[in-house]
C-alpha positions as CSV (number, residue, x, y, z in Angstrom):
1,M,25.4,221.6,134.3
2,A,21.9,222.0,135.6
3,I,20.1,218.9,136.3
4,A,18.1,217.6,133.6
5,S,14.5,217.1,133.5
6,D,12.6,213.6,131.8
7,E,11.4,216.1,128.9
8,E,15.1,217.2,128.6
9,S,16.5,213.8,128.9
10,A,18.6,212.8,125.1
11,S,17.0,210.0,124.7
12,G,13.5,210.6,125.1
13,A,13.0,207.0,126.8
14,S,10.2,206.1,129.5
15,T,11.6,205.4,132.4
16,A,10.4,202.3,135.0
17,S,10.9,202.5,139.4
18,G,10.4,198.9,139.8
19,C,9.5,195.6,137.7
20,S,6.4,192.9,138.3
21,P,7.4,189.4,138.7
22,T,5.7,187.3,136.5
23,G,5.0,184.3,139.3
24,G,3.4,187.4,140.9
25,N,2.0,187.3,145.2
26,D,2.6,182.9,144.8
27,G,5.9,183.2,143.4
28,G,4.8,181.3,140.2
29,I,5.6,177.5,142.1
30,P,3.1,175.1,140.6
31,S,1.3,174.6,143.9
32,E,1.2,171.0,144.4
33,Y,5.0,171.1,144.6
34,L,5.2,174.3,146.7
35,P,5.3,172.8,150.0
36,Y,7.9,170.0,149.2
37,V,10.3,173.1,147.9
38,E,9.8,175.2,150.6
39,D,10.7,172.0,152.9
40,A,13.7,171.9,150.7
41,A,14.5,175.6,150.6
42,S,14.6,175.0,154.7
43,E,16.9,171.9,154.3
44,A,19.6,173.6,152.0
45,E,19.1,177.2,153.6
46,L,18.2,178.7,150.1
47,P,15.9,180.9,148.7
48,V,12.6,179.3,147.1
49,S,12.6,181.3,144.2
50,L,16.0,179.6,143.4
51,L,14.7,175.9,143.8
52,G,11.7,177.2,141.5
53,G,13.9,178.3,138.8
54,L,16.4,175.3,139.1
55,F,13.2,173.0,138.9
56,Q,11.9,174.7,136.0
57,T,15.6,174.5,133.9
58,E,16.5,170.9,134.8
59,S,12.6,169.6,134.7
60,N,10.5,172.0,133.8
61,W,8.1,170.9,136.6
62,D,7.9,167.0,134.5
63,E,8.4,164.0,137.4
64,R,8.5,161.7,134.7
65,A,11.7,163.5,133.2
66,T,14.6,161.5,131.5
67,S,17.7,162.8,129.6
68,Y,19.7,161.2,127.2
69,A,22.8,160.7,129.9
70,G,20.2,159.0,132.3
71,A,19.3,161.6,134.5
72,M,15.8,161.1,136.2
73,G,12.3,163.2,137.7
74,I,12.1,166.6,138.4
75,G,15.7,167.0,139.8
76,Q,17.3,165.5,137.3
77,F,19.6,162.9,139.5
78,M,21.7,160.5,137.7
79,P,22.0,157.2,139.3
80,G,25.0,157.7,141.2
81,T,23.8,160.5,142.8
82,W,20.1,159.3,143.6
83,A,21.9,156.1,145.5
84,D,23.3,158.6,147.8
85,Y,20.2,161.3,148.2
86,G,17.2,159.4,147.3
87,N,17.0,157.6,150.9
88,G,15.9,154.5,149.1
89,Q,12.5,156.1,147.2
90,D,11.5,156.3,143.2
91,P,13.5,158.9,142.0
92,F,10.4,159.6,139.5
93,D,7.9,160.7,142.9
94,P,8.5,164.5,142.7
95,A,8.3,164.7,146.3
96,A,11.1,162.4,147.2
97,S,13.2,164.0,144.4
98,I,12.6,168.2,145.6
99,A,13.6,166.2,149.0
100,A,16.5,164.8,147.7
101,T,17.3,168.5,145.8
102,G,17.4,170.1,149.1
103,R,20.0,167.2,150.8
104,Y,21.9,167.9,147.6
105,L,22.2,171.1,147.6
106,K,22.7,171.9,151.3
107,D,25.9,169.3,150.7
108,L,26.9,171.3,147.7
109,Q,26.9,174.6,149.2
110,A,29.5,172.8,152.1
111,M,31.7,171.6,150.0
112,I,32.3,175.3,148.2
113,A,32.0,177.4,151.2
114,P,35.8,178.2,150.8
115,L,35.1,179.3,147.9
116,A,32.4,182.1,148.4
117,T,32.7,185.8,149.5
118,T,29.1,186.8,149.1
119,D,25.7,185.5,149.4
120,Q,25.2,185.4,145.9
121,E,28.6,183.8,145.1
122,R,27.5,181.1,147.6
123,L,24.1,180.6,145.4
124,E,25.9,181.0,141.6
125,L,28.3,178.2,142.7
126,T,25.9,176.2,144.7
127,L,24.1,176.1,141.3
128,A,27.7,175.4,139.4
129,A,28.3,172.4,141.8
130,Y,24.7,171.0,141.2
131,N,24.9,171.1,137.4
132,A,29.1,170.6,136.5
133,G,30.2,168.7,139.9
134,P,31.5,170.1,143.2
135,G,35.4,168.7,142.0
136,N,34.8,171.0,139.4
137,V,34.1,174.1,140.8
138,L,36.2,173.3,143.3
139,R,39.0,172.6,140.1
140,Y,38.9,175.9,139.0
141,E,37.8,177.9,141.8
142,G,34.7,179.5,140.5
143,I,31.8,178.7,137.7
144,P,34.1,176.1,135.7
145,P,34.7,177.5,131.8
146,Y,31.5,175.1,130.5
147,P,29.6,176.6,128.2
148,E,26.5,174.8,129.4
149,T,27.7,176.1,132.6
150,Q,28.0,179.5,132.0
151,N,24.5,179.5,130.8
152,Y,23.1,177.6,133.7
153,V,24.1,179.5,136.3
154,P,22.9,182.8,135.0
155,T,19.8,181.1,133.5
156,I,18.2,179.8,137.4
157,M,19.5,183.1,139.0
158,E,17.4,185.0,136.2
159,L,14.1,182.6,136.6
160,A,14.3,183.0,140.2
161,Q,13.9,186.7,140.1
162,V,11.7,187.3,137.7
163,E,9.8,184.1,137.6
164,F,9.9,182.5,140.8
165,S,10.1,186.1,143.4
166,E,7.2,187.5,144.5
167,D,8.7,191.4,144.5
168,C,11.5,191.0,141.9
169,T,14.2,190.7,144.9
170,Q,17.6,189.1,143.1
171,P,18.8,186.4,144.6
172,G,21.8,186.8,146.7
173,G,21.6,190.3,146.1
174,S,21.1,191.8,150.1
175,S,25.1,192.9,149.3
176,I,23.9,195.8,147.0
177,G,21.2,197.1,149.4
178,D,18.4,199.7,148.7
179,L,18.6,200.7,144.9
180,G,16.5,203.8,145.9
181,T,12.9,205.2,144.6
182,G,14.3,207.3,141.4
183,E,13.5,205.8,137.8
184,W,15.8,204.2,135.9
185,T,15.5,203.4,132.1
186,H,18.0,201.7,129.9
187,P,21.4,202.9,129.1
188,V,21.2,202.3,125.4
189,H,17.9,201.5,124.1
190,G,17.2,199.1,121.7
191,G,21.0,197.9,122.4
192,R,21.2,194.2,121.7
193,F,22.6,192.1,124.5
194,T,25.9,190.8,123.4
195,S,27.9,189.4,126.5
196,G,27.6,189.0,130.3
197,Y,29.1,189.6,133.4
198,G,31.4,186.7,134.7
199,P,34.1,184.7,133.1
200,R,33.9,184.2,128.9
201,P,35.9,182.9,126.4
202,C,38.0,186.2,125.0
203,P,36.7,188.1,122.3
204,A,38.5,187.9,118.5
205,G,40.1,190.4,117.7
206,T,41.0,192.5,121.7
207,Q,44.2,192.0,123.8
208,C,43.4,189.0,126.0
209,N,44.0,189.2,129.6
210,E,42.4,189.2,132.8
211,Y,39.6,191.3,132.6
212,T,38.8,190.4,128.8
213,T,38.3,187.0,130.4
214,N,36.3,187.6,133.5
215,H,34.2,190.6,132.0
216,G,33.1,192.9,134.7
217,A,30.1,194.3,132.9
218,I,27.8,193.2,130.2
219,D,27.7,194.8,126.6
220,Y,25.4,195.8,124.5
221,A,25.3,197.4,120.6
222,T,23.0,198.4,118.3
223,G,25.8,198.6,115.4
224,G,26.7,202.4,116.2
225,G,25.8,205.6,116.7
226,A,23.6,204.9,119.5
227,Q,23.0,207.9,122.7
228,I,24.5,206.4,126.2
229,V,22.3,207.6,128.5
230,A,22.3,207.4,132.6
231,P,20.4,204.7,133.5
232,T,19.7,206.7,136.6
233,D,20.0,210.1,138.7
234,M,23.9,210.5,138.4
235,Q,26.8,212.8,139.4
236,I,29.6,212.5,136.7
237,T,32.7,211.7,138.5
238,A,35.1,211.3,135.6
239,T,35.5,211.3,131.7
240,G,38.9,210.4,129.5
241,T,40.2,208.4,127.1
242,N,42.9,205.2,127.4
243,Q,44.1,202.5,125.7
244,Y,42.0,199.8,127.0
245,Q,38.5,201.8,127.7
246,G,38.5,204.2,125.0
247,E,36.8,207.0,125.7
248,Y,35.0,206.5,128.7
249,V,32.4,208.5,131.2
250,I,32.2,207.2,135.4
251,G,29.4,209.1,137.5
252,R,28.1,208.1,141.1
253,M,24.3,207.6,141.4
254,T,23.0,210.1,143.5
255,D,20.2,208.2,145.4
256,D,20.6,205.9,148.2
257,T,23.4,203.2,147.5
258,G,25.4,205.0,145.5
259,L,26.5,201.8,143.3
260,V,29.1,203.8,140.1
261,F,28.3,203.5,136.8
262,Q,31.0,203.2,133.7
263,F,30.4,203.6,130.4
264,H,33.6,202.5,127.8
265,H,34.3,202.4,124.2
266,C,32.2,206.0,123.4
267,Q,32.8,207.6,120.0
268,T,35.6,209.4,120.1
269,G,35.3,213.1,121.0
270,S,31.3,212.5,121.7
271,T,31.3,213.2,125.2
272,S,28.6,215.4,126.0
273,V,29.0,215.8,130.0
274,T,31.7,217.3,132.1
275,I,33.4,216.3,135.6
276,G,30.5,217.7,138.4
277,D,27.9,217.5,136.2
278,T,24.8,216.5,138.1
279,V,22.6,214.5,135.2
280,A,19.4,213.0,135.8
281,V,17.8,209.7,134.1
282,G,18.1,209.2,130.5
283,T,20.6,212.4,129.8
284,G,22.6,211.8,127.1
285,L,26.1,211.0,128.4
286,C,28.2,209.8,125.1
287,I,27.6,207.7,121.5
288,E,28.3,204.4,121.3
289,G,31.9,203.9,119.7
290,N,34.4,201.2,119.4
291,T,37.5,203.2,120.9
292,G,39.8,201.0,123.2
293,N,40.3,197.6,123.1
294,T,36.9,196.0,121.1
295,S,36.5,193.3,119.2
296,G,36.0,193.8,115.7
297,G,37.2,196.5,113.0
298,A,34.6,200.0,111.8
299,N,31.2,199.6,112.5
300,A,31.6,195.5,113.9
301,G,32.9,196.9,117.2
302,H,30.8,199.9,118.3
303,H,29.1,198.7,121.7
304,L,28.5,199.9,125.5
305,H,30.9,198.1,128.1
306,F,28.2,198.8,130.9
307,Q,29.6,198.3,134.3
308,I,28.3,198.9,137.9
309,N,30.3,199.0,140.8
310,L,29.8,198.8,144.3
311,A,29.6,202.0,146.5
312,E,33.0,201.4,148.0
313,A,34.6,201.6,144.6
314,D,37.1,204.1,143.7
315,D,35.2,206.5,140.8
316,T,37.8,209.0,139.6
317,K,39.1,206.3,137.1
318,P,38.2,203.1,135.1
319,T,38.5,200.7,137.7
320,Y,37.4,197.0,138.1
321,T,37.5,196.2,141.3
322,H,34.1,196.1,143.4
323,T,32.2,195.2,140.4
324,T,28.5,193.1,140.2
325,D,26.4,192.2,137.6
326,P,24.6,194.9,135.9
327,E,21.8,192.6,134.7
328,P,19.5,191.3,137.9
329,I,19.6,195.6,138.9
330,L,18.0,196.6,135.9
331,I,15.7,193.4,136.1
332,E,14.8,194.6,139.5
333,R,14.2,198.0,138.6
334,G,11.9,197.0,135.4
335,I,14.5,197.6,132.7
336,L,14.6,194.5,131.4
């Protein structure tokens, strides 16, 4: 099959080559706090943008903020932790609270270091430790299965990328490499985000296993019948059907980096590409379905399991090794 042009793409949707960060050139951190945040980030050896996301989430930059549990100030320190890191200062002094946050994050990183295998994981586990305590991160050997913490970590990671970066660079994303100069588009336009990447409860109606409870992809649903399209130029490397993924399509990005894309649960008989095809961004691949191990029945289970694997992953069959969170990549390319 020849490469399809943008005009011929099945989705008919617009494409994007990169995003514009909300924070603009100055990163979006309030100017009166920026010097303190930069110093704290240097102390903790963390991105300034990550601390921006943390303070936005913790207190919305309110130096007088308190919580029902007794947390205080911009960094929302509990009294016991403030006694260890506040250096005898006022927890409602923004300079003192931000500086203490830098010292605390530095120690948290040291505590969780044995668990982190990538920069991105180091950042995520440090945030989890800030929210749930380092003991719980070590106990569960990862982000604890607490809904608050599992929401807290991706919220800050996304804020860091979109609100507080200067160029939409994802925190800890250096292991992925350059995403190339090609255009990107959403794999299922109009799809509603239904499940994120990483740990989650076992979805109702599915066969529970290590893969369903540690989700290696993100899910989108439209209710059934939507066209699934190539998010960027790619070569089709596998198609087929099995018990768990249902009808699937796999392709490798043709631009630099060579990420591998997997599309699971297509409607039976809807795959419109074959192995060896090179297709352009927006080209139709299959129709959203509920084949394989999906939750619900009839239209209730219709969704796209959209998975991105790093370049070293096997692209000849469905696999859950070398996965990476697709959401920051889609943000960086201006899709979300």
